[in-house]
C-alpha positions as CSV (number, residue, x, y, z in Angstrom):
1,M,8.6,35.5,-137.4
2,G,11.8,34.7,-139.2
3,G,12.7,37.9,-137.9
4,G,11.8,37.3,-134.2
5,F,13.9,34.2,-134.4
6,R,16.1,35.8,-135.1
7,F,16.5,37.8,-132.3
8,L,16.0,34.7,-130.6
9,V,19.0,32.9,-131.0
10,L,21.3,36.0,-130.9
11,A,20.1,36.8,-127.3
12,L,20.7,33.3,-126.4
13,A,24.2,33.3,-128.3
14,C,24.7,36.5,-126.4
15,L,24.1,34.9,-123.3
16,L,26.1,31.7,-123.6
17,A,28.6,34.1,-124.2
18,V,28.7,35.9,-120.9
19,R,28.2,32.3,-119.1
20,A,31.6,31.4,-120.5
21,A,33.8,34.2,-120.5
22,P,34.5,34.2,-117.0
23,A,36.5,30.7,-117.6
24,Q,38.2,32.3,-120.8
25,D,39.2,35.3,-118.8
26,Y,39.8,33.5,-115.4
27,P,41.9,34.0,-113.6
28,T,42.3,38.0,-114.2
29,K,44.4,38.8,-110.7
30,P,46.6,37.0,-108.1
31,I,44.8,34.3,-106.8
32,F,44.4,34.2,-102.7
33,F,45.3,30.1,-101.7
34,I,43.7,30.6,-98.0
35,V,44.9,28.1,-94.9
36,G,43.7,27.0,-92.1
37,P,44.8,23.8,-90.2
38,G,47.3,21.7,-91.1
39,P,50.2,22.7,-92.9
40,D,50.8,23.9,-95.6
41,V,52.5,22.1,-98.0
42,M,49.1,21.8,-100.3
43,A,48.7,24.9,-100.5
44,R,52.7,25.6,-101.6
45,L,53.2,22.7,-104.3
46,F,49.5,22.9,-106.1
47,G,49.7,26.2,-105.9
48,Q,52.8,26.7,-107.3
49,K,51.4,24.6,-110.1
50,L,48.4,26.6,-110.9
51,T,50.5,30.1,-110.9
52,E,53.1,28.3,-114.0
53,A,49.2,27.2,-116.1
54,F,47.7,30.0,-115.4
55,G,50.1,32.7,-115.7
56,Q,48.9,34.6,-112.4
57,Q,50.7,34.7,-109.2
58,V,48.7,31.6,-106.3
59,L,49.5,33.5,-102.8
60,V,49.2,31.2,-100.4
61,D,47.8,32.6,-97.0
62,I,48.3,30.9,-93.4
63,Q,44.8,31.9,-91.3
64,A,45.5,28.9,-89.1
65,A,43.3,30.7,-85.9
66,A,41.0,29.3,-84.1
67,G,41.5,25.7,-85.5
68,G,40.7,27.1,-89.5
69,V,37.2,28.4,-89.3
70,V,38.9,32.3,-89.4
71,A,39.8,31.4,-92.2
72,A,36.8,29.1,-94.2
73,R,35.4,32.4,-92.9
74,T,37.5,34.6,-94.9
75,V,36.1,32.3,-98.1
76,A,32.8,32.3,-97.3
77,K,32.6,36.0,-97.8
78,A,35.1,36.5,-100.6
79,A,33.6,37.7,-103.9
80,P,32.1,34.3,-106.2
81,D,35.0,34.7,-108.5
82,G,37.4,31.7,-108.3
83,H,40.4,33.7,-107.2
84,T,39.7,33.2,-103.2
85,M,39.9,29.4,-102.7
86,L,40.6,27.3,-99.1
87,L,42.9,24.3,-98.4
88,S,39.6,22.4,-97.3
89,T,40.7,18.5,-94.9
90,G,38.8,16.6,-93.1
91,V,38.2,18.9,-90.4
92,Y,35.3,21.3,-91.6
93,S,33.8,17.7,-91.8
94,I,34.3,17.7,-88.0
95,M,32.6,21.1,-87.4
96,E,29.8,20.4,-89.5
97,V,28.5,18.4,-86.9
98,A,30.2,18.7,-84.0
99,R,30.5,22.5,-83.9
100,R,27.0,24.9,-82.9
101,D,29.0,28.0,-82.8
102,L,30.5,28.2,-86.6
103,P,30.3,31.5,-88.8
104,F,29.4,29.1,-91.4
105,S,27.9,26.1,-92.8
106,F,30.6,23.6,-94.6
107,Q,27.9,22.3,-96.6
108,R,25.6,25.8,-97.1
109,D,28.9,29.0,-98.4
110,F,31.3,27.2,-100.2
111,D,31.1,24.6,-103.5
112,P,33.6,21.8,-104.1
113,V,36.3,22.0,-106.4
114,A,38.7,19.2,-106.4
115,E,39.6,16.5,-104.3
116,I,43.8,16.2,-103.7
117,G,44.8,13.7,-101.9
118,S,43.2,11.5,-99.4
119,L,45.8,10.6,-96.2
120,S,45.3,8.2,-93.2
121,F,47.1,9.5,-89.4
122,V,49.8,7.6,-87.4
123,L,48.9,6.9,-83.7
124,M,52.2,7.8,-82.0
125,A,53.5,6.9,-78.7
126,T,56.5,9.0,-76.8
127,P,59.0,6.2,-76.1
128,S,59.3,6.7,-72.2
129,L,55.9,5.7,-72.3
130,G,57.2,2.0,-72.4
131,V,54.4,1.0,-75.5
132,T,55.6,-0.6,-79.0
133,T,52.4,-1.7,-80.0
134,L,48.0,-0.6,-79.9
135,A,47.5,-3.7,-78.1
136,E,50.7,-2.6,-75.7
137,L,49.4,0.7,-74.6
138,I,45.4,-0.6,-74.2
139,A,47.1,-3.1,-71.4
140,L,49.2,0.2,-69.9
141,A,46.1,2.0,-70.1
142,R,43.7,-0.5,-68.3
143,A,46.7,-0.4,-65.1
144,R,46.9,3.1,-65.2
145,P,43.4,5.1,-65.8
146,G,43.2,8.4,-66.3
147,E,47.6,9.0,-66.4
148,I,48.0,7.9,-69.9
149,N,46.8,11.3,-72.1
150,C,46.1,12.1,-75.8
151,A,47.7,15.5,-77.2
152,S,46.1,16.5,-80.0
153,S,45.9,20.5,-82.2
154,G,43.2,21.7,-80.2
155,V,39.0,21.2,-79.8
156,G,37.5,19.2,-82.4
157,T,40.3,18.9,-84.6
158,T,40.7,15.2,-86.1
159,A,43.3,14.7,-83.5
160,H,41.1,14.9,-80.5
161,L,37.8,12.6,-82.7
162,G,41.0,10.4,-82.6
163,C,41.4,10.5,-79.1
164,E,38.0,10.8,-78.3
165,R,37.0,7.3,-79.8
166,L,40.8,4.7,-79.3
167,R,39.5,6.3,-75.6
168,Q,35.9,5.0,-76.8
169,A,36.2,1.8,-78.5
170,A,39.5,0.4,-77.4
171,G,37.4,0.9,-73.7
172,I,40.1,2.8,-71.6
173,N,40.4,6.1,-69.9
174,I,43.2,8.7,-71.2
175,V,42.9,12.3,-70.5
176,H,42.4,14.7,-73.6
177,V,45.1,17.7,-73.6
178,P,43.8,20.2,-76.5
179,Y,46.7,22.5,-78.0
180,K,46.7,25.4,-80.5
181,G,48.1,23.2,-83.7
182,A,49.8,20.6,-84.1
183,P,53.1,21.4,-83.9
184,A,53.1,22.5,-79.9
185,A,51.5,18.9,-79.5
186,L,54.2,17.4,-81.4
187,V,56.8,19.5,-79.2
188,D,55.5,18.1,-76.0
189,L,54.8,15.3,-77.5
190,L,59.0,15.2,-78.4
191,A,60.0,15.8,-74.8
192,G,57.8,13.3,-73.2
193,R,55.6,15.6,-71.8
194,V,52.0,14.1,-73.5
195,H,51.9,10.0,-73.8
196,L,50.4,10.2,-77.2
197,T,49.4,12.1,-80.6
198,F,47.1,11.1,-83.6
199,S,49.7,13.1,-86.4
200,V,49.8,13.4,-89.9
201,P,52.3,11.5,-91.8
202,T,54.5,14.9,-92.5
203,A,55.8,13.6,-88.5
204,L,56.8,10.5,-89.8
205,S,60.6,12.0,-90.0
206,H,60.5,10.8,-86.2
207,V,59.4,7.9,-85.6
208,K,62.6,7.2,-88.5
209,S,64.9,9.0,-86.0
210,G,63.8,6.7,-83.6
211,E,62.4,9.6,-81.0
212,L,58.3,9.0,-81.2
213,R,57.3,5.4,-81.5
214,A,54.2,4.2,-84.5
215,L,52.0,2.5,-83.0
216,A,49.5,2.1,-85.1
217,V,47.9,3.3,-88.9
218,T,45.0,4.5,-89.0
219,G,43.0,3.5,-92.6
220,D,42.4,0.9,-94.4
221,K,45.9,0.0,-96.1
222,R,49.9,0.5,-94.3
223,I,51.4,3.9,-95.0
224,P,54.3,2.8,-97.9
225,V,56.9,4.5,-95.8
226,I,56.4,2.4,-92.6
227,P,55.6,-0.6,-94.4
228,D,55.9,-1.8,-90.9
229,V,53.3,-0.1,-89.0
230,P,50.2,-2.5,-88.8
231,T,47.1,-0.4,-89.4
232,V,44.8,-0.6,-86.5
233,A,42.1,-3.6,-87.9
234,E,45.6,-5.5,-88.8
235,A,46.1,-4.4,-84.6
236,G,43.2,-5.5,-83.2
237,L,40.8,-1.7,-82.9
238,P,39.0,-1.7,-86.3
239,E,36.6,0.6,-84.3
240,L,39.6,2.6,-84.5
241,E,39.3,2.8,-88.4
242,F,39.7,7.2,-90.0
243,G,41.3,9.4,-92.5
244,S,41.4,12.4,-93.3
245,W,41.8,14.5,-96.7
246,N,42.7,17.7,-98.3
247,G,40.8,19.5,-101.0
248,V,40.1,22.7,-102.3
249,H,36.5,25.1,-101.9
250,V,34.8,28.1,-103.6
251,P,32.6,30.3,-101.8
252,A,29.0,29.0,-102.5
253,G,28.2,30.4,-106.1
254,T,31.2,30.8,-108.4
255,P,30.9,30.1,-111.9
256,K,30.7,26.5,-112.7
257,P,32.5,27.5,-115.7
258,I,35.4,28.1,-113.2
259,I,35.3,25.5,-110.9
260,D,35.5,23.5,-113.8
261,K,38.8,25.4,-114.9
262,L,40.2,24.9,-111.3
263,N,39.2,20.9,-111.6
264,A,41.0,20.7,-114.5
265,A,44.0,22.1,-113.5
266,I,44.2,21.4,-110.1
267,G,43.4,17.3,-111.7
268,K,46.1,18.0,-114.4
269,A,48.8,18.9,-111.7
270,R,48.1,16.0,-109.2
271,Q,49.3,14.1,-112.1
272,Q,52.9,15.3,-112.6
273,P,55.0,13.2,-111.5
274,D,57.0,15.3,-109.1
275,V,53.1,16.6,-107.5
276,Q,52.7,12.5,-106.6
277,S,56.3,11.7,-105.2
278,R,55.6,14.9,-103.2
279,M,52.2,13.2,-102.4
280,L,53.6,10.2,-101.9
281,D,56.3,11.1,-99.3
282,L,53.6,12.8,-97.2
283,G,51.6,10.0,-96.5
284,L,49.3,11.5,-98.9
285,V,47.6,9.0,-101.6
286,P,46.5,11.3,-104.6
287,E,42.2,11.2,-105.8
288,G,41.1,12.9,-108.6
289,G,37.8,12.9,-109.5
290,T,34.8,15.8,-110.7
291,A,33.6,18.7,-108.5
292,V,29.7,16.2,-108.4
293,E,32.1,14.1,-107.2
294,F,34.2,15.4,-104.8
295,G,30.7,17.5,-103.0
296,D,29.0,13.7,-102.6
297,F,32.8,12.5,-100.9
298,V,32.3,15.0,-98.5
299,K,28.2,14.0,-97.5
300,R,29.8,10.6,-96.7
301,D,32.5,12.0,-95.3
302,I,30.0,14.6,-92.8
303,A,27.5,11.9,-92.3
304,R,30.6,9.4,-91.3
305,W,31.5,12.1,-88.7
306,R,28.0,12.0,-87.3
307,R,28.5,9.2,-86.7
308,I,31.7,9.5,-84.6
309,V,30.7,12.2,-82.7
310,N,27.9,11.1,-81.4
311,D,29.4,7.3,-80.9
312,T,31.8,9.3,-78.6
313,G,28.9,11.5,-76.8
314,V,32.5,14.3,-77.8
315,K,30.7,18.5,-77.3
316,I,32.6,21.1,-78.7
317,E,31.5,25.0,-77.6
């Protein structure tokens, strides 16, 4: 009995050691940080901090094709060892409910690691449209049905749903114009070839220069860098409230000790003053929490976008 008990204890100790090993040794080679939709600023910022923390290079790989589908597919097929990460955004919540042709399931094929930050969108207009408030825009759109267009970075993106939500919530007839990425939509908005877009706050330099006008913020709080711009609720259209987020996901099946190690390193980086300052400059509000809490948040976000997609009747092939 004594020998058998000692054998059982030894076996259990070996098993625990094997389970702990992935986190102790990780990372053992360079980490690829894959970026799909949206700017790569956060991937580069946190990638540098993780490089410093782990002593292994974090390489940012931009795979923006198909609105982020290619990036997510790359990560979903990667080995679940923590050496391939996805810069996840709210776009993937929309994909999960609005697209049936995806080669992956965001909830099934990925494990959540950490939320980086949340952000609001800004409804921007070309000055040539002649409006300075959301109320003026709605009045003009009602007077000119079908003549005002709203650009997005592509079908199924957050900006696309924003355009459709504006049309539905305000009861106006505006035309959605999809582009292949946010930069192309912004170029045409600056040139006056399109009238509106929902942009992340990284484009606010064009508002400060007077090249574009910010009509409203889609979140529940004003953005510090443009404190005079009201929220959509303050502007009289609370139904238009929505937001997005940045985070990190890894392939499903990644060992929990590795996820916990990544979560802790990202959390430590997020607390650094230079990181927080850069995030706030870009309109991102730092967000913390465990991997489980982040996973619960994503589930709620998917449910919210499912309601919006059902309300707007958007069909994405």
